[in-house]
N, C-alpha and C positions, 0 to 999 in steps of 0.2 A: 752227861755232866761235863765231860772233858771239853766237848765242843762248846757247851754253854760258857765254860770258864774262859776258853780262848776268845769267844765272841765278846764277853764282858771286858777282857783285857784290851782288845782292839778298840772297843768303844771308849774305854777310859783314855787310851792314848790319843784317839781322835779328838775327844772333847778337850783334853789338855792342850793339844796342839792348837785347836781353834781359839781357846782361851788365851794362849800365849800370843798368837797372832793379833787377836783383838787388843790385848794389853799393849802389844808393841805399837799398834796404830794409835791407841789412846795416848801413848807417851810422846807422840809428835807434838811439839810445842813451838808455836811461832815465837821468835825471839825479838820481835820488834815492839814498838810502843804506839799507843794511840792517845793523844792528848787534845785539848781544845784551847784556843787562844783567840780572844776577840770574836767569838762566834764561828771560827774556822777550825775544822777538825784537821789535826796534823798527824799523819801516819808515817812513822820512821821505820824503815826496813833494814835488816842486816844484809850483808853481801850474799849470804847463803839462802836459797829458797827453802820453803817449808818442806817440800817434797824433793829430795835430792835425786831420786830415781823415778821421777814421773815418766810415764809412757806417753808418747805422742805417735799414735797410729795414723798413717796417711796412705790412702789408696787412690790412684788416679781412676776417675770414672768418665772423663770426657776430655777430648782434645779437638780444638777447632783450628782449621788452617791447613794449607798445603802449599808446596813450593810451585806448583803449576796446575793448570786446569781452569775452572771457572773463575773469572775475576772476583766474584763476590766471596769466594773461599780463600783468596790469597790476601794475607794481611800485610800492611806496611808498618809505619811507625805508630804504635799504639800509645797514647798518652795516659789513658785510664779506662777501667772497666767498671760497669755497674750491673746489678742484678735486681729485677723487680720482684713483686710478690708472687708472680707466676713462674719464676725461674728463668725468664727471658734475659739474655745477656746483651749488654750495650757496650760497644767498643769505640772509643774516640780515636779516629785515625787522623793524626796531625797533618801528614803530608797530603792526604786526600781532601782535607777540610770537610769531613762529614762524620756521621755516627752510623756504624753498621750494627744491625740488630739480628740476633740469632735466638731460636727458641731453646728450651731447656735440654733438647737433644742435639743441639749444634746445627740445626737446619737454618739456613739463611732466610730471614723474613723480609727485611726492608732496609733501605738507607734513608737516614734523616739528615736534611740539610744538603747544601752544595757550596762550592767556592763562590765568594762574592762579598759584597758589602750591603746588599739589600735585605729586606725582610726574609727571615728564614735561611739566610746565607751566612757562612762562616769565613772570617779572615784568618782566624787562628784559634780553633777549638782546643779546649784544654781539660775541662772537667765536666762530668755528666752526673746527674742525679735524677731518680724517679721519685716524685713526691707522692704523698698518700692518695691523691686523686688519680694517679697513674700518668700524670703529665711528665714529659721528659724535659728537664731543665739542663742547659749547657752554658758554660762560660765561653765568651769569645773575646780574646785579647785584641782582635782586629777592630772591633767596634766598642770595646770596653763595656760590655753588657752581659746580661744573662738572658738567653733566648729560651722561650718556652714553646713546646710542641705538644700536640694531643698524642694519645697512645698510638694512633695510626700514622704519626709523623707529620700531621698538618701543622703549619706554623700558626701560633696563637698570639703571642705578644713578646715583649722584651722589657727588661729593666736596665736602664743605663746607670752605670756606677760612677760616682764622683772619685775616681781613682785612675791611676795610670794603667794598671794591668791586673785583671782578676786571676788569681792563682788557684784557689780551691773554693768549693762550695758544698754545703750540706743543708738539709732541711729537717725541721723537727718532725717527729712522727705524727703530731697533731695537725701538721700542715699549715701552721700560721707563721712560724719563724724561719727566716732564711739566714744562714750564716755564710759569710763570704770573707775570704782572706785575699787582700789585695797588695800589690806592690806599687810604690810611688817613688819618683825621683826627687820630689820637693816636699819635705826632706826625704832623703833616700831611706827606704826601710819598708817593713811590712806592717799591715794593720788588720786585725780581726774585728769585724763588727757584725752586729745582729740587726736584721731588718724585719720589722713586724709588718706582714703583708696586709693586715687589717687596718692599721692606723698609719702606716707609712713611716713610723718612727724608726730612727737609726740609733743604735747604741754601740759605742766603741768598747770592746772588751779587753783588748790587749794590743800593744804596739811593740815593734822590735826594730829599733834604729839599726841601720846597716851602713857601714862605710862605703863610699863610692868604690867601684871596681878598681883594683890595684893590679896592674900587670905583673908586679913582682910577688904577688901572693897566690899560693895554690888554694884558691877558694873552694875547691871541690870538697875539702874537709871541714868547711865551716858548718857550725850547727844551723839547723833550719827550724822554722816554726811549723807546727802541725796541729790538727784538731780533728775531732770526730764527734758526731751527735750520738749519744748512747741510747739504748732502747727505751729508757725512762725519760728521755728528752733532756737529760743533763748534758752539759758540754764538756768534753774531755779536751784538754789543751796542754801542749808541751812546747818548750823552747829552751833547750839545755845550754844556756849561756854560761852559767856559773856552777853547774852541778847537775846531779840526777834528781830532777823534780818534775812532777806532773801535777796539774791543777784541774779541779772539777768545778764548774759553775752551774748554778741552778738555772732553770728555764727563764727566770727573771733577770739573769745576768749577775747574780751575787756569787762571789767566791765562797764555796762551801768546804772544799777539802784540798789539802796539799799532801801529796804523796812523795816521800823522799826515800832514796835507797843509797846505801854505801856501795861503792864500786871501785874496781881497779882500772885505772886508765889504760886504754889499749893503744900501744905505740903505732905511729905511722911508720911502716917498714920501708926499707930501701927498695924492695920490689915494687911497692906502690909508688914511690917517688919516680922510679924508672918508667912506670906505666904512664904517669902524668907527663913526663918529659917527652916520651915517645909519641903520645897523643898530640902534644903541642907541636912537635916537629912535623907531623902530618898536616896539621891545620895551618901552621905558619912557619915554614922551613927557615925563613931568615931571622926569626925571633930567637935571639940567644941571651935574653935577659935572665939573669940568675933568679930562681924562684925561692921564696921564703916558705918553707914547709913547717906546719905545726908539729910539735913533738908527739901529740896524742890525738886520737879521734875524739869527737864529742861523746858524752856518756851514752847517747842513743840518737837515732835518726828520726823515727816517726812513731807517733802514738795512735792506736786505733782500738776498737772494741768489737766484741762479737755479740751474738744474740743472747748469750747467757750473762751479759753485763761484765764479762771478764775483760780486763784491760790487757792488751797485747802490744808490747813495745818492741819495735825492730831495733836491735842493739847494734849489730855490727856485721859487715860483710866486706871482705878484702876487695879493695879497688883494683880493677885490672885494665880499665879503659876500653877493652874490646867487648861488645855486647855478647858475643858468643862464648866469652870466657868468664862471665859473671860467676862468682863463687857462692856456695851455699851461705845462708844467713843464720843469725842467732836471734832468738826472741826471749824476752822476759814476760812471764805471765803473772798477772795480779788478779785476785778475786775482786768482787764488786765492793768489798770494804777497803780495798787498797793494799791488802797484804800480799807480799811477794811469795808466790806459791810454787813456781816452776821456771826452769830455764830449759828451753827446747832448741834443738838444732834442726833447721829446715834443710833437708838433704838435696834440694834441687836449685838450679840457677833460675833466678827470676829478675826481670827487668823493671818490675814495679816495686818501689820502695815501700809501698803500703799495700800489700796483698789484701784482697777483699775476703773477709770472713762473714759468711751469711748462710743461715739455715743449715748449720752443721757442715757446711762446705767451705773450701778454701779455693779462691780463684786467683790465678797468676797469669803473667805473660812471660813466656819462656822462649829462648832461641835454641835452634839445633846447632850442630857443629858447622853448618854452612851459613848460619846467620838468619835463616828463615824463622819467622815468628809464629807462635801458636798461643791461643788462649787455652789454659789447662785448668780443669776442675778436679779437686780431690775431695773425697769423703774423709772427714777428720774425726778422730776420737781421742779425747784426753782421758788418761787413767791416773788418778792420784791415789 
């Protein structure tokens, strides 16, 4: 009887503890608001995330690259990485004017494109995307076009763009809509437009006027335009000119949602100013023009999404100038409704402002202490 009594007592304690934890979880309440105006949903978020102690577990499971050895395993200046449905990894090598392809285990497969101005050649590759048909699409600033290759790397066709310079590209999951962000000098600024590959129709979604380059301004801290096609084909767009706001467009190009968040401005530090001046001195030793530095960083840098329709916003990383001294970054995480749920710290240095989140993995480009580059893949788990 005594053992039975002890057992019942322990059972009661266990049940009470579980009930307390469950109640504690139920008490978590998001403190923002969701309203609607003129058919657009407006989500307003507080500074604090819903989960203050969210866990972000990250384990490295692949590293591609080496400082010496076979040429195909030595990486140069990587502009962007992409991953297809089979886990193959595509790296745009800007200096080499080609795209290098590795399988999901890091084994070199092939090189796509070569330097030049002809069909299938790159003058200045910048962005790569694998569309639903498995075709490899890449922007080329040299020819102001998007070049298309078959999965085995055979050149197929190209789209010429009515713009000065293609900056970023993405494709709808259905395979019909091509989104391209371009830069032009007349007038100076960026434009985001959607091209329907079936009809050839082009629709302008957003423009961002930009002042002409000013040698007196430290433009490295200027806000930038970014976008990403979400798993449900909605378009995620951000340009933090006047505050922390993210927009979501329907596949038809209609503004559906505005996501706003309160934020504390992050000051531009004296250390960062010194890094900018040191970098300028290396590049132009005779240039002694005083620089105008902003007081604060923009609210965020880049918006992107993962396979779970979470919105992941790259908030801040201290500017150091030296690639090998890049500092860890901070990210805000929103759920698919636009509610701010977590603030995470990425503990590794990455050269890509928009790390790729795909298939439960995180892909980055990272330097070692000597400046050699590596493509690194991490298994990622969020715990809320």
